[in-house]
N, C-alpha and C positions, 0 to 999 in steps of 0.2 A: 618560523620567517623571521630575518631580520627586519629591524624597525629602520625606514627611511631616516628617520629622523636622529637615531644612534648612527647610522652610517653618514649622514652629513656632518654631524660633529667629529667621528673618526676621521672623515677626510680631512676637514679644518685642522684638527689638531696634527695630523700626518704633515700636511701642506706647512704649518706655521711653527712646527716642530717644538710646540709646547701647549700646557693645557690653560695656562692662565691667558696665553696669547690668544689662544683659541675661543676661550670665554669672552673676551674683549671683544673679538671679531663677531661672534655669535651674540653679543649682546645679552649676556647670561651670567651666571656666577660660575667659579671654577668648580665648585662641589657639584654642579650639575653636569660639568663635562666628565668630571672624574665618574660620575655614576653611570652615565651613559656608555662609556669606554669599560666599565666594570662589567656592566650588562653584555656588551658584546662579547668581551673574553669568556664570560661564562656561558655564553651560548656556543661560541666557538669552541671553547675548551683548552684555550691556550693564553698567555699573554700576547698583547699586541704590540707593545712598547717595552722596552728595557728601560727602568726608572733608575737614571743615575744621579750622581750628586747634584746637581743643577741643571741638568736637561734631560732629555728622554731621546731613544733610538728606536727606529721601527724592529720589530723581530721579522725573522723570515714570513711567519704568518701574517703580520701586518703588512709586508711588503704585497704578499699575495693580495691580502683583503684590498689594499688599496688599488692595485692594477684592475681589479674586478669593479668595486665601489665606485670609482671615479666614473668609468663610462655609464653604469646603471644610472648615476645620480644626473648626468648629462642629459640622457634619455628621456628621464623624467620632466626635467624641464624642458625639454623640446616638445613632449607630449603635452605639457600644459600649455605652453605657447599654440600649439597647434590647435588644440581642442577649444582654447578662448579665443583664438582668431578665427574658428568656424562659427562661433556663437555670434560674435561681433558682425559677420557677415550677413 
C-alpha cells in the first residue's frame, strides 16, 4: 500500500515542479523528498519524473498518479476535519 506521507510529498513536488521547492514547502530537507519519491517509484515500478538539467517533468505515470493521489489526499483531509468536528461536538 502506498504511504500517504509519500503521496503528499509527491503531490507537492508535482505542484511546485521541483524537489528543493517541495522540501522548503514541506519544511524538510531535499534528501528526504528524494527518498520518498524513490520509494514511490520503486513501489510503482516506474519513474514518476524525468530529471532534466535544472528541472523535472512528470512522466505519464506521474501524471496518472497525480490525478488519483490529489483527490485521495483531499478526502483524507476532509475525513480528518469531519472526525475532529464530531469529537468537538
